[in-house]
C-alpha positions as a printed NumPy array, in Angstrom:
array([[-51.472, 143.719,  89.156],
       [-48.663, 141.105,  89.796],
       [-46.213, 143.552,  90.875],
       [-48.011, 146.118,  92.883],
       [-47.228, 147.19 ,  96.59 ],
       [-43.434, 146.536,  95.188],
       [-41.099, 149.609,  96.241],
       [-37.498, 148.496,  96.114],
       [-35.597, 148.648,  93.142],
       [-35.056, 144.655,  93.76 ],
       [-38.555, 143.979,  93.718],
       [-39.269, 145.743,  90.66 ],
       [-36.161, 144.122,  88.773],
       [-37.608, 140.671,  90.098],
       [-41.029, 141.536,  88.788],
       [-39.638, 142.522,  85.023],
       [-37.873, 139.442,  84.922],
       [-40.73 , 137.611,  86.112],
       [-43.102, 139.243,  83.455],
       [-40.8  , 138.722,  80.956],
       [-40.185, 135.303,  81.547],
       [-43.914, 134.448,  81.554],
       [-44.219, 136.348,  77.774],
       [-41.185, 134.494,  76.687],
       [-42.273, 131.112,  77.942],
       [-46.152, 131.874,  76.543],
       [-44.397, 133.036,  72.94 ],
       [-42.417, 129.929,  72.894],
       [-45.243, 127.556,  73.528],
       [-47.372, 129.291,  71.32 ],
       [-44.684, 129.057,  68.474],
       [-44.352, 125.103,  69.339],
       [-48.048, 124.924,  68.788],
       [-48.267, 126.415,  65.6  ],
       [-45.928, 123.664,  64.622],
       [-48.344, 120.961,  65.463],
       [-50.717, 119.618,  63.185],
       [-54.163, 121.182,  62.922],
       [-56.745, 119.137,  61.458],
       [-59.3  , 121.069,  58.721],
       [-62.729, 120.471,  59.693],
       [-65.077, 118.898,  57.169],
       [-62.435, 118.788,  54.263],
       [-61.071, 115.095,  52.741],
       [-58.217, 114.232,  50.484],
       [-59.48 , 113.014,  47.156],
       [-57.801, 110.336,  45.003],
       [-56.032, 112.67 ,  43.051],
       [-53.004, 112.217,  40.581],
       [-49.683, 112.416,  42.261],
       [-47.087, 114.911,  41.385],
       [-44.933, 113.181,  38.635],
       [-41.794, 115.263,  38.002],
       [-38.972, 115.285,  39.737],
       [-38.882, 119.12 ,  40.528],
       [-42.107, 120.639,  40.854],
       [-42.446, 124.381,  41.595],
       [-45.046, 125.819,  43.843],
       [-47.185, 129.01 ,  42.851],
       [-44.621, 131.427,  44.248],
       [-41.984, 130.114,  42.084],
       [-39.28 , 130.669,  44.764],
       [-39.95 , 127.126,  46.152],
       [-39.078, 123.99 ,  44.194],
       [-40.347, 120.475,  45.69 ],
       [-38.231, 117.486,  44.749],
       [-39.84 , 114.674,  47.183],
       [-40.989, 114.38 ,  50.342],
       [-39.358, 111.204,  53.067],
       [-40.622, 109.7  ,  56.548],
       [-37.895, 110.432,  58.827],
       [-38.301, 108.983,  62.353],
       [-34.986, 109.676,  63.571],
       [-35.39 , 112.878,  65.395],
       [-39.233, 112.502,  65.885],
       [-41.941, 111.424,  63.57 ],
       [-41.366, 113.762,  60.937],
       [-42.094, 114.055,  56.856],
       [-38.425, 115.61 ,  55.381],
       [-39.401, 117.353,  52.067],
       [-36.148, 117.731,  50.025],
       [-36.526, 120.824,  48.073],
       [-34.812, 124.063,  46.788],
       [-35.957, 127.839,  47.842],
       [-34.701, 131.18 ,  47.654],
       [-32.946, 131.694,  50.644],
       [-34.638, 135.139,  51.709],
       [-37.756, 135.107,  50.165],
       [-39.293, 132.004,  51.276],
       [-40.348, 132.464,  55.014],
       [-43.295, 130.857,  55.804],
       [-44.506, 126.99 ,  54.323],
       [-47.127, 124.492,  55.673],
       [-47.439, 120.588,  55.183],
       [-50.958, 119.621,  54.113],
       [-51.331, 115.949,  55.347],
       [-53.307, 113.083,  53.957],
       [-54.261, 111.386,  56.594],
       [-55.311, 107.299,  56.525],
       [-57.519, 105.566,  56.468],
       [-60.605, 108.348,  56.467],
       [-58.757, 111.02 ,  54.317],
       [-58.529, 113.644,  56.872],
       [-56.592, 116.787,  56.074],
       [-54.131, 118.009,  59.039],
       [-52.341, 121.152,  57.95 ],
       [-48.837, 121.753,  59.854],
       [-46.279, 124.947,  59.775],
       [-43.027, 123.948,  58.592],
       [-39.665, 124.288,  59.134],
       [-37.496, 125.786,  56.571],
       [-33.917, 124.492,  56.967],
       [-31.829, 126.03 ,  53.993],
       [-28.409, 123.888,  53.821],
       [-25.387, 126.137,  54.88 ],
       [-23.479, 125.171,  51.836],
       [-25.38 , 127.63 ,  49.445],
       [-22.036, 129.001,  48.485],
       [-23.623, 132.629,  48.007],
       [-26.26 , 131.38 ,  45.262],
       [-29.726, 132.649,  46.321],
       [-31.223, 129.568,  45.836],
       [-29.89 , 126.597,  47.731],
       [-31.127, 123.229,  48.839],
       [-33.275, 123.032,  51.942],
       [-35.153, 120.544,  54.004],
       [-38.944, 121.629,  54.633],
       [-39.792, 119.866,  57.686],
       [-43.159, 119.006,  59.53 ],
       [-43.886, 117.283,  62.573],
       [-46.8  , 114.223,  61.397],
       [-50.07 , 114.418,  63.242],
       [-50.827, 111.774,  65.863],
       [-53.134, 108.964,  65.186],
       [-52.389, 109.479,  61.469],
       [-50.767, 107.382,  58.574],
       [-50.255, 110.018,  55.927],
       [-49.176, 108.593,  52.555],
       [-49.306, 111.825,  50.63 ],
       [-48.382, 115.426,  51.447],
       [-48.909, 118.833,  49.673],
       [-47.035, 122.133,  50.239],
       [-48.713, 125.175,  50.743],
       [-47.458, 129.058,  51.674],
       [-50.662, 129.062,  53.425],
       [-52.543, 127.085,  55.896],
       [-55.668, 127.959,  54.16 ],
       [-56.671, 126.841,  50.755],
       [-58.204, 124.265,  48.544],
       [-56.076, 120.996,  48.812],
       [-57.615, 119.966,  45.227],
       [-55.851, 122.592,  43.709],
       [-52.579, 121.79 ,  45.395],
       [-49.985, 119.091,  43.762],
       [-49.785, 116.316,  45.813],
       [-46.388, 114.142,  46.632],
       [-46.135, 110.507,  48.032],
       [-44.263, 110.354,  51.043],
       [-41.525, 107.917,  50.409],
       [-39.674, 105.592,  53.043],
       [-42.846, 104.874,  55.433],
       [-41.839, 101.167,  55.29 ],
       [-38.599,  99.455,  56.338],
       [-37.722,  96.696,  53.787],
       [-34.596,  94.593,  53.564],
       [-31.588,  96.38 ,  51.666],
       [-31.824,  95.289,  48.056],
       [-28.36 ,  96.358,  47.488],
       [-25.056,  96.878,  49.048],
       [-23.796, 100.068,  47.254],
       [-25.181, 102.472,  45.457],
       [-23.637, 105.145,  43.602],
       [-24.883, 108.867,  43.12 ],
       [-23.779, 110.941,  40.095],
       [-25.057, 114.336,  40.178],
       [-25.671, 116.293,  37.903],
       [-25.079, 114.982,  34.147],
       [-25.551, 118.174,  31.782],
       [-23.426, 120.499,  29.335],
       [-24.391, 117.63 ,  26.592],
       [-21.965, 115.371,  28.378],
       [-20.381, 113.069,  25.9  ],
       [-17.504, 111.612,  27.824],
       [-18.952, 108.179,  26.739],
       [-15.535, 105.856,  27.135],
       [-14.716, 106.987,  30.629],
       [-18.105, 106.718,  31.976],
       [-18.617, 102.944,  30.739],
       [-15.269, 102.52 ,  32.503],
       [-16.336, 103.912,  35.421],
       [-19.652, 102.165,  35.546],
       [-17.716,  98.758,  34.958],
       [-15.131,  99.616,  37.531],
       [-18.088, 100.295,  39.965],
       [-19.507,  96.767,  39.341],
       [-16.073,  95.009,  39.504],
       [-15.866,  96.632,  43.179],
       [-19.434,  95.759,  44.19 ],
       [-21.506,  98.156,  42.963],
       [-25.411,  96.936,  42.094],
       [-27.219, 100.274,  41.554],
       [-26.052, 103.764,  39.955],
       [-28.35 , 106.659,  40.294],
       [-28.036, 109.647,  37.839],
       [-29.285, 112.875,  37.835],
       [-29.397, 113.719,  34.41 ],
       [-29.899, 116.917,  32.926],
       [-28.632, 116.369,  29.274],
       [-26.261, 114.451,  27.603],
       [-25.515, 113.248,  23.749],
       [-26.985, 110.903,  21.672],
       [-24.497, 108.141,  21.895],
       [-24.302, 108.418,  25.92 ],
       [-28.232, 108.475,  25.583],
       [-27.828, 104.905,  24.491],
       [-25.458, 103.798,  26.861],
       [-27.442, 104.726,  29.623],
       [-30.471, 103.121,  27.751],
       [-28.131,  99.734,  27.863],
       [-27.638, 100.312,  31.696],
       [-31.156, 101.034,  32.586],
       [-32.26 ,  97.632,  30.968],
       [-29.517,  95.908,  32.483],
       [-30.837,  97.261,  35.722],
       [-27.352,  98.916,  36.761],
       [-28.806, 102.393,  36.462],
       [-31.63 , 104.317,  37.561],
       [-32.156, 107.795,  35.575],
       [-33.787, 110.986,  37.56 ],
       [-34.743, 113.407,  34.991],
       [-33.051, 116.888,  36.52 ],
       [-34.542, 119.697,  34.096],
       [-33.105, 122.329,  36.777],
       [-32.831, 124.679,  33.943],
       [-36.401, 124.873,  33.169],
       [-37.058, 126.751,  36.355],
       [-33.201, 128.471,  37.413],
       [-30.521, 129.757,  35.588],
       [-28.189, 127.528,  36.993],
       [-24.226, 127.78 ,  37.027],
       [-21.694, 125.07 ,  36.145],
       [-19.596, 126.674,  38.831],
       [-19.338, 125.808,  42.359],
       [-19.394, 129.772,  43.69 ],
       [-21.761, 132.582,  42.947],
       [-18.696, 134.69 ,  42.515],
       [-17.228, 132.688,  39.473],
       [-20.848, 132.989,  37.934],
       [-23.956, 134.892,  39.393],
       [-26.771, 132.863,  38.666],
       [-29.519, 131.466,  40.822],
       [-27.994, 128.122,  42.253],
       [-24.716, 126.441,  41.817],
       [-23.44 , 123.276,  39.731],
       [-26.686, 122.662,  38.585],
       [-28.315, 122.087,  41.967],
       [-25.994, 119.134,  42.73 ],
       [-26.095, 119.466,  46.557],
       [-29.874, 119.269,  46.263],
       [-29.716, 116.106,  44.186],
       [-27.254, 114.241,  46.422],
       [-29.347, 114.95 ,  49.297],
       [-32.584, 113.464,  47.822],
       [-30.268, 110.67 ,  46.644],
       [-29.341, 109.79 ,  50.033],
       [-32.998, 109.774,  51.   ],
       [-34.313, 108.034,  47.77 ],
       [-31.422, 105.2  ,  48.785],
       [-32.072, 105.333,  52.876],
       [-34.471, 102.201,  52.969],
       [-32.678, 100.223,  49.923],
       [-28.856, 100.574,  49.889],
       [-26.387,  99.77 ,  52.852],
       [-24.069, 102.285,  51.773],
       [-24.303, 105.34 ,  49.423],
       [-21.445, 106.536,  47.408],
       [-21.01 , 110.217,  46.508],
       [-18.801, 111.081,  43.255],
       [-18.782, 111.937,  40.34 ],
       [-18.635, 109.899,  37.095],
       [-14.935, 110.881,  36.337],
       [-13.936, 109.208,  40.22 ],
       [-13.566, 105.813,  41.506],
       [-12.537, 105.253,  44.934],
       [ -9.862, 102.659,  44.588],
       [ -8.977, 100.149,  47.512],
       [ -5.698,  99.354,  47.815],
       [ -5.429,  96.949,  51.009],
       [ -8.616,  95.08 ,  49.46 ],
       [-10.084,  93.708,  46.698],
       [-13.355,  95.362,  46.564],
       [-15.626,  97.904,  48.704],
       [-17.117,  95.215,  50.618],
       [-14.18 ,  93.717,  52.515],
       [-13.218,  97.338,  52.836],
       [-15.818,  98.608,  54.252],
       [-16.231,  95.688,  56.672],
       [-12.753,  96.528,  57.644],
       [-13.411, 100.357,  58.005],
       [-16.575,  99.56 ,  60.207],
       [-14.861,  96.902,  62.556],
       [-12.134,  99.674,  62.923],
       [-14.297, 102.72 ,  63.44 ],
       [-17.772, 101.383,  65.323],
       [-20.23 , 104.042,  65.187],
       [-18.774, 105.76 ,  61.888],
       [-21.148, 106.694,  59.362],
       [-19.395, 108.89 ,  56.927],
       [-16.168, 107.52 ,  55.231],
       [-14.377, 110.055,  53.537],
       [-11.244, 109.524,  50.699],
       [ -8.833, 111.395,  49.388],
       [ -8.919, 112.984,  45.886],
       [ -5.985, 112.646,  43.717],
       [ -5.823, 114.   ,  40.011],
       [ -4.728, 112.068,  37.328],
       [ -4.32 , 114.403,  34.462],
       [ -5.891, 113.592,  31.404],
       [ -2.671, 115.268,  29.684],
       [ -0.472, 112.954,  30.365],
       [ -0.887, 109.271,  29.002],
       [  0.861, 106.255,  28.25 ],
       [  1.049, 103.986,  24.978],
       [ -0.111, 100.755,  27.122],
       [ -3.763,  99.721,  26.595],
       [ -3.885, 101.546,  23.461],
       [ -6.89 ,  99.519,  22.13 ],
       [ -7.681, 100.463,  18.775],
       [-11.333,  99.855,  18.916],
       [-11.553, 102.322,  21.678],
       [-10.158, 104.967,  19.826],
       [-13.498, 105.511,  18.048],
       [-15.683, 106.28 ,  21.371],
       [-15.237, 109.679,  22.46 ],
       [-13.942, 110.01 ,  25.788],
       [-11.079, 109.497,  27.967],
       [ -9.547, 105.671,  28.436],
       [ -8.306, 105.621,  32.171],
       [ -6.077, 102.76 ,  31.595],
       [ -3.345, 105.36 ,  29.694],
       [ -3.543, 107.642,  32.979],
       [ -1.428, 106.278,  35.743],
       [  0.13 , 109.542,  36.662],
       [ -1.002, 111.317,  39.514],
       [ -0.368, 114.878,  40.839],
       [  1.609, 115.218,  44.062],
       [ -0.361, 116.245,  47.261],
       [ -0.092, 120.073,  47.797],
       [ -0.469, 120.344,  51.779],
       [ -1.12 , 124.092,  51.828],
       [ -4.403, 123.318,  49.323],
       [ -7.592, 121.982,  50.32 ],
       [ -8.049, 118.412,  48.922],
       [-11.507, 117.791,  48.519],
       [-12.851, 114.148,  49.771],
       [-15.452, 112.02 ,  48.014],
       [-17.621, 109.623,  50.478],
       [-18.897, 106.439,  51.131],
       [-22.002, 107.068,  53.955],
       [-24.306, 104.816,  55.826],
       [-27.337, 106.452,  54.43 ],
       [-29.349, 106.311,  57.516],
       [-26.979, 108.025,  59.638],
       [-26.956, 111.234,  57.196],
       [-29.354, 114.22 ,  57.615],
       [-27.956, 116.411,  55.518],
       [-24.85 , 116.18 ,  53.142],
       [-22.559, 118.474,  51.154],
       [-20.636, 117.186,  48.048],
       [-17.439, 117.079,  50.324],
       [-18.734, 116.263,  53.432],
       [-21.737, 115.955,  55.271],
       [-23.257, 118.575,  57.199],
       [-25.399, 116.926,  59.895],
       [-25.181, 113.071,  61.002],
       [-25.955, 110.79 ,  63.695],
       [-22.377, 108.861,  63.323],
       [-18.853, 110.396,  63.25 ],
       [-16.91 , 110.854,  60.469],
       [-13.374, 109.383,  59.744],
       [-10.994, 110.157,  56.834],
       [ -9.577, 106.965,  55.257],
       [ -5.605, 106.951,  55.228],
       [ -4.437, 106.942,  51.398],
       [ -2.825, 103.196,  51.822],
       [ -6.185, 102.231,  52.664],
       [ -8.159, 103.559,  49.247],
       [ -8.159, 106.644,  47.433],
       [-10.179, 108.741,  44.388],
       [ -8.816, 108.164,  41.109],
       [ -9.818, 111.339,  39.512],
       [ -9.199, 111.384,  35.93 ],
       [ -9.859, 114.959,  34.769],
       [ -8.165, 118.144,  33.45 ],
       [ -4.802, 118.735,  35.657],
       [ -4.784, 121.099,  38.601],
       [ -1.023, 121.703,  38.285],
       [ -0.429, 122.547,  34.963],
       [  2.925, 123.427,  34.978],
       [  4.154, 120.327,  36.636],
       [  6.81 , 118.438,  34.421],
       [  5.882, 114.616,  33.809],
       [  8.823, 113.788,  35.914],
       [  7.142, 115.589,  38.974],
       [  4.028, 113.599,  38.97 ],
       [  3.696, 110.085,  40.897],
       [  3.292, 106.789,  38.578],
       [  0.291, 104.88 ,  40.237],
       [ -0.901, 101.775,  38.286],
       [ -3.033, 100.74 ,  41.086],
       [ -5.614, 100.79 ,  38.535],
       [ -4.086,  97.948,  36.265],
       [ -5.049,  95.435,  39.068],
       [ -8.384,  95.442,  37.144],
       [ -7.105,  95.419,  33.646],
       [ -8.084,  92.213,  32.606],
       [-11.815,  92.362,  34.029],
       [-12.351,  95.826,  33.031],
       [-11.245,  95.537,  29.509],
       [-13.135,  92.312,  29.05 ],
       [-16.411,  94.019,  30.319],
       [-16.097,  97.547,  28.564],
       [-15.974,  95.535,  25.229],
       [-18.993,  93.688,  25.973],
       [-20.789,  97.354,  26.759],
       [-19.269,  98.77 ,  23.571],
       [-20.362,  95.987,  21.328],
       [-24.038,  96.036,  22.815],
       [-24.012, 100.057,  22.504],
       [-21.864, 102.213,  20.118],
       [-19.864,  99.916,  18.139]])
């Protein structure tokens, strides 16, 4: 034996430490090896239809696959955006279809449930697998076992395998549209403001909306501005419209918006220079620059190596209005006229002010709603004199008298072009 003949306590201690170290190293090595892809002899991927739903449940009904993405920033891996039960899902495997011969390789997955779960049992998760060597996997299946028949598993195309020139500068990600959404006027105003500020694409994770809103979305899709991602999450889980489990004890919070935001980041990683994470009732308004392109050029020049830019949220209560820009034809359209809401609530220093973000998607690994959880670049808080988030909604400080609000007409700088563009959309959709 390794320790035979050693009599002293010191020697015995050395032996124990040595044996423990050897066992630990062996276990670590074994653990690493189990994550390496293993070829299944004699099996081949067949030409079967890919899963075409945005949300695909696995047979355990505790794991839901959104989409897999190639990610070579931290090694050559496939990162699958999904939703999992944080306690029940302990083991998953990636079944890779390797090209050009269709060989099957199976790898153990790392299941990384995002930290911002806010108490709900289900949360956004990265299901990450090391890709096989000498393999160019175009498709992947996820399974709870390394054994089985791949023909019985849902197959997903691995996106982002090819690096291409950016097709747009700015993409806005909105998640999720739910509750029979019918704030038509404000939505049109927001989209038209995005376009004025330099946005070419708006991605919407849509659960449901009104018939009038459907007409507006159809117009924007045909125009090429809006991309609709179906988001039927309530088909599979009990969803909450609240952000924390203590407010509404359901399966997942706020219609799974954190998962949708992460998917939107990766979906646009290769095609958009910047991704903007905000809601349909929010607009990041520059104060020192005419549009986002010049603002972001300036911010990047001042903050080299920064990939996440956070903007202060400011509430413009929908209960306080001005008679200016009372456009009669707009009064028949459901929703808020943001041009009539130019009084904002003062900041409360003792209360957390949630921020919204413009990010370089290639620097983001995991995001939450108001901050990035993991990233390669640094984050910077953008000063309020550079830009702010115009957020027209129900007030947070309900008891404040009108005279305590701050009149802020920055939005009116865009009133002429905004009114013209909104009228054009309304004439072609709901009027």
